[in-house]
C-alpha positions in Angstrom: -6.8 -27.0 -15.8 -6.6 -23.2 -15.2 -3.5 -21.1 -15.8 -2.7 -20.9 -12.1 -3.2 -24.6 -11.6 -0.9 -25.4 -14.5 1.8 -23.1 -13.1 1.5 -24.9 -9.7 1.8 -28.4 -11.2 5.0 -27.4 -13.0 6.6 -26.4 -9.8 8.0 -29.3 -7.8 10.2 -28.1 -4.9 12.1 -30.8 -3.2 10.4 -32.3 -0.2 7.2 -30.3 -0.3 5.1 -33.4 0.4 6.9 -34.0 3.7 8.8 -30.9 4.5 11.5 -31.2 7.1 13.9 -28.6 8.5 16.7 -31.3 8.5 16.2 -32.5 4.9 19.2 -32.7 2.5 20.0 -29.4 0.9 22.8 -27.8 -1.2 25.3 -25.6 0.4 24.1 -22.0 0.0 25.8 -19.6 -2.4 28.7 -17.9 -0.6 27.7 -14.3 -1.7 24.1 -14.9 -0.7 25.3 -16.3 2.7 27.6 -13.4 3.3 24.8 -10.9 2.5 22.4 -12.7 4.8 24.8 -12.8 7.7 25.5 -9.0 7.4 21.8 -8.3 7.3 20.6 -10.5 10.0 23.4 -9.5 12.4 22.3 -5.9 11.8 18.7 -6.6 13.0 18.1 -5.8 16.6 16.7 -8.4 18.9 12.9 -8.5 18.9 10.6 -7.3 16.2 12.3 -6.2 13.1 11.1 -2.9 11.6 10.4 -1.6 8.1 13.9 -0.1 8.0 15.3 -3.7 8.4 13.3 -4.8 5.4 14.3 -1.9 3.2 18.0 -2.4 4.2 18.0 -5.9 2.6 18.4 -4.3 -0.8 21.6 -2.6 0.3 23.2 -6.0 1.0 21.8 -7.9 -2.0 21.6 -5.5 -5.0 23.4 -7.8 -7.4 21.9 -11.1 -6.1 19.1 -13.1 -7.9 18.8 -16.4 -6.0 16.4 -19.1 -7.0 13.7 -20.4 -4.7 15.8 -23.5 -3.9 18.8 -21.4 -3.1 16.9 -19.3 -0.7 15.4 -22.2 1.1 18.8 -23.9 1.3 20.1 -20.7 2.9 17.3 -20.8 5.5 18.0 -24.5 6.3 21.7 -23.8 6.5 21.1 -21.1 9.1 18.2 -22.6 10.9 20.2 -22.7 14.2 21.2 -19.0 14.0 20.0 -17.2 17.1 17.9 -14.7 15.0 16.8 -17.0 12.2 13.1 -16.7 13.3 13.0 -13.2 11.8 14.6 -14.4 8.5 11.2 -14.6 6.8 11.6 -10.9 6.1 14.8 -11.8 4.0 12.8 -14.4 2.2 10.0 -12.0 1.5 12.3 -9.5 -0.1 13.3 -12.1 -2.8 9.8 -13.6 -3.1 8.7 -10.2 -4.4 11.6 -9.9 -6.8 11.3 -13.4 -8.3 9.7 -13.9 -11.8 7.5 -16.7 -10.5 3.9 -15.7 -9.6 3.3 -18.6 -7.4 5.8 -19.1 -4.5 5.7 -22.4 -2.6 7.1 -22.2 0.9 7.8 -25.7 2.1 10.1 -25.1 5.1 9.3 -26.4 8.6 11.6 -24.0 10.4 8.8 -21.7 11.7 10.2 -18.4 10.3 8.4 -15.2 11.2 7.4 -12.4 8.8 7.3 -14.6 5.7 5.2 -12.8 3.1 5.9 -9.4 4.6 4.6 -6.7 2.2 3.8 -9.5 -0.3 3.5 -7.9 -3.8 0.0 -7.7 -5.3 0.8 -10.0 -8.2 2.2 -12.8 -6.0 0.5 -15.9 -4.6 2.3 -17.3 -1.5 1.4 -21.0 -0.7 2.6 -22.4 2.6 3.0 -26.2 2.6 5.1 -26.3 5.7 5.3 -24.4 8.9 5.6 -20.6 9.5 5.9 -18.5 12.6 4.0 -15.4 13.7 3.2 -12.2 11.8 3.4 -13.7 8.4 1.8 -11.9 5.5 1.9 -8.6 7.3 0.5 -5.8 5.0 0.4 -8.3 2.1 -1.4 -7.2 -1.0 -1.3 -10.5 -2.9 -2.8 -13.9 -2.1 -1.8 -16.1 0.9 -2.9 -19.8 0.9 -2.0 -21.8 4.0 -2.1 -25.6 3.6 0.2 -26.1 6.5 0.6 -24.5 9.9 1.1 -20.8 10.7 1.3 -18.9 14.0 -0.8 -16.0 15.1 -1.4 -12.7 13.3 -1.4 -14.2 9.8 -2.4 -11.6 7.2 -2.6 -8.7 9.7 -3.3 -5.4 8.0 -3.6 -7.0 4.5 -4.7 -4.4 2.1 -5.5 -4.0 -1.6 -3.1 -2.4 -4.1 -4.8 0.9 -4.9 -2.5 1.7 -7.7 -3.8 -0.1 -10.8 -6.4 -2.2 -9.0 -4.5 -5.4 -9.8 -4.5 -6.8 -6.3 -6.3 -10.0 -5.2 -5.8 -9.3 -1.4 -7.1 -12.7 -0.4 -6.2 -14.9 2.6 -7.2 -18.6 2.5 -6.7 -21.0 5.3 -6.9 -24.7 4.5 -4.7 -25.9 7.4 -4.1 -24.5 10.9 -3.6 -20.8 11.9 -3.2 -19.1 15.3 -5.1 -16.2 16.8 -5.9 -12.9 15.0 -5.7 -14.3 11.5 -6.7 -11.5 9.1 -6.8 -9.0 11.9 -7.4 -5.3 10.9 -7.3 -6.4 7.2 -9.0 -5.0 4.1 -9.0 -8.3 2.4 -11.2 -11.4 1.6 -10.6 -13.9 4.4 -11.7 -17.5 3.8 -11.3 -20.2 6.5 -12.0 -23.8 5.7 -9.4 -25.2 8.1 -8.8 -24.6 11.8 -8.3 -21.0 13.1 -7.6 -19.7 16.5 -9.4 -16.9 18.3 -10.4 -13.5 16.9 -10.5 -14.6 13.2 -11.1 -11.4 11.2 -10.8 -9.1 14.2 -11.4 -5.5 13.2 -11.7 -6.6 9.5 -13.0 -4.4 6.7 -13.5 -7.0 4.0 -15.7 -10.2 4.0 -14.8 -12.9 6.5 -16.1 -16.4 5.4 -15.8 -19.1 8.0 -16.5 -22.5 6.5 -14.2 -24.3 9.0 -13.7 -24.0 12.7 -12.4 -21.2 14.8 -12.1 -20.0 18.4 -14.0 -17.3 20.2 -14.8 -13.8 19.0 -15.1 -14.5 15.3 -15.4 -11.2 13.4 -15.4 -9.1 16.5 -15.0 -5.3 16.1 -15.3 -5.6 12.3 -16.1 -2.4 10.5 -19.4 -1.1 9.1 -18.5 -2.2 5.5 -17.5 -5.8 6.6 -19.6 -8.9 6.1 -19.2 -12.0 8.3 -20.5 -15.3 7.0 -20.3 -18.3 9.3 -21.4 -21.8 8.1 -18.8 -23.6 10.2 -18.1 -23.9 13.8 -17.3 -20.9 15.9 -16.7 -20.6 19.6 -18.6 -18.0 21.8 -18.9 -14.2 21.4 -19.4 -14.2 17.7 -19.5 -10.7 16.2 -19.0 -8.9 19.4 -18.9 -5.1 19.0 -19.1 -5.4 15.2 -20.5 -2.6 13.1 -20.9 -4.8 10.0 -23.3 -7.4 8.7 -23.3 -10.7 10.6 -24.7 -13.9 9.0 -24.6 -17.3 10.5 -26.1 -20.4 8.9 -25.3 -22.4 12.0 -26.3 -21.6 15.6 -23.9 -19.0 17.0 -23.5 -17.5 20.4 -23.8 -13.8 19.5 -22.7 -11.1 22.0 -22.8 -7.3 22.0 -24.2 -7.1 18.5 -26.4 -4.1 19.0 -24.1 -1.9 16.9 -24.2 -4.4 14.0 -25.6 -3.2 10.7 -27.6 -6.4 10.3 -27.7 -9.7 12.2 -29.0 -12.8 10.3 -29.2 -15.8 12.6 -29.6 -19.4 11.4 -33.4 -19.3 11.3 -33.5 -16.0 9.4 -30.8 -17.3 7.0 -33.0 -20.0 5.7 -35.7 -17.4 4.8 -33.3 -15.9 2.1 -32.9 -18.8 -0.4 -30.8 -16.7 -2.8 -28.3 -16.0 0.0 -28.2 -19.7 0.9 -27.5 -20.6 -2.7 -24.8 -17.9 -3.0 -23.0 -18.9 0.2 -23.2 -22.6 -0.8 -21.5 -21.6 -4.1 -18.7 -19.9 -2.3 -18.2 -22.8 0.1 -18.1 -25.3 -2.7 -15.3 -23.3 -4.4 -13.0 -23.6 -1.4 -13.9 -26.7 0.7 -12.5 -29.2 -1.8 -9.1 -27.4 -1.5 -8.6 -29.0 2.0 -7.8 -32.2 0.1 -5.9 -30.6 -2.8 -4.6 -27.1 -2.2 -4.2 -26.4 -5.9 -8.0 -26.1 -6.0 -7.7 -23.0 -4.0 -5.7 -21.5 -6.9 -8.7 -22.3 -9.1 -11.1 -20.6 -6.7 -8.8 -17.5 -6.5 -8.6 -17.3 -10.3 -12.4 -17.6 -10.7 -12.9 -14.8 -8.2 -10.3 -12.6 -9.9 -9.0 -9.3 -8.8 -11.4 -7.2 -6.8 -12.9 -10.4 -5.2 -13.4 -8.6 -1.9 -15.6 -5.9 -3.3 -17.4 -8.3 -5.6 -18.5 -10.6 -2.8 -19.5 -7.6 -0.6 -21.6 -6.2 -3.4 -23.2 -9.5 -4.3 -24.4 -10.1 -0.8 -25.7 -6.5 -0.5 -27.6 -6.9 -3.7 -29.2 -10.2 -2.5 -30.4 -8.4 0.7 -31.9 -5.6 -1.3 -33.7 -8.0 -3.6 -35.1 -9.7 -0.6 -36.3 -6.3 0.8 -33.9 -6.2 3.7 -32.7 -2.8 4.8 -28.9 -2.8 4.9 -28.4 0.9 4.6 
């Protein structure tokens, strides 16, 4: 058992096997509840801003709630008119907690959970989240539940200290634009909506199923690998490298750095072996999400750059021009 797996097995949050927004919970701490009410009532209707996130510290400087206390707070206020944006409040404390692995098992559908997730954190969703979760996250997000659109948008590595994983793994179900405009490793073995990896910079690995326009508008340095099922218009307007082991309906790929269709793919056995290795690391995690922790640990920090370089090296050894 790896270090990350051991940490995960020790953590047993109440109700994470069958999360329910109406499950029994302890009454939230009064100071924490008062601070939350002051903060959430100060947030304007609609999309909260970075100022709202930064202002949380002003209300909570002396507070150090546990994960159970935080989740009890969310359940207690689940009928509040603005509770959907309370994920930002959670995110503030997720980053401050000593635990490296944070298990989110709520079914309330909060938005902005994992907002600006710190590079050393691993956020695992076992319940249900709303939209725009993991925005500008620099750590690891593993979804084994259900999350709305824009998951992991603008994820980016932590440039200071090079300690960031910057990985998004979907084992469950996510909405449209997952990993959009992100400089991260994106792995899908579950079910994703449309425009997975839209305008991405890092590698996008689709081993599951997704909607139309997979990897569209991805950047020159990006690499799309599809061995799963993707709807039409794969790689449209992409500047990067497009690889599909299964038949794909390409569209507008004339700008692409390189296009490898399913027939050409089989002519590069080293690439086939490497992609199979990556898929074998993540596919079993659909049945046991803790195996995704093992895969993340095996890849280590800098996984995005390592996979990119590995694939480029394979192309060069096979005498393919990827300049």
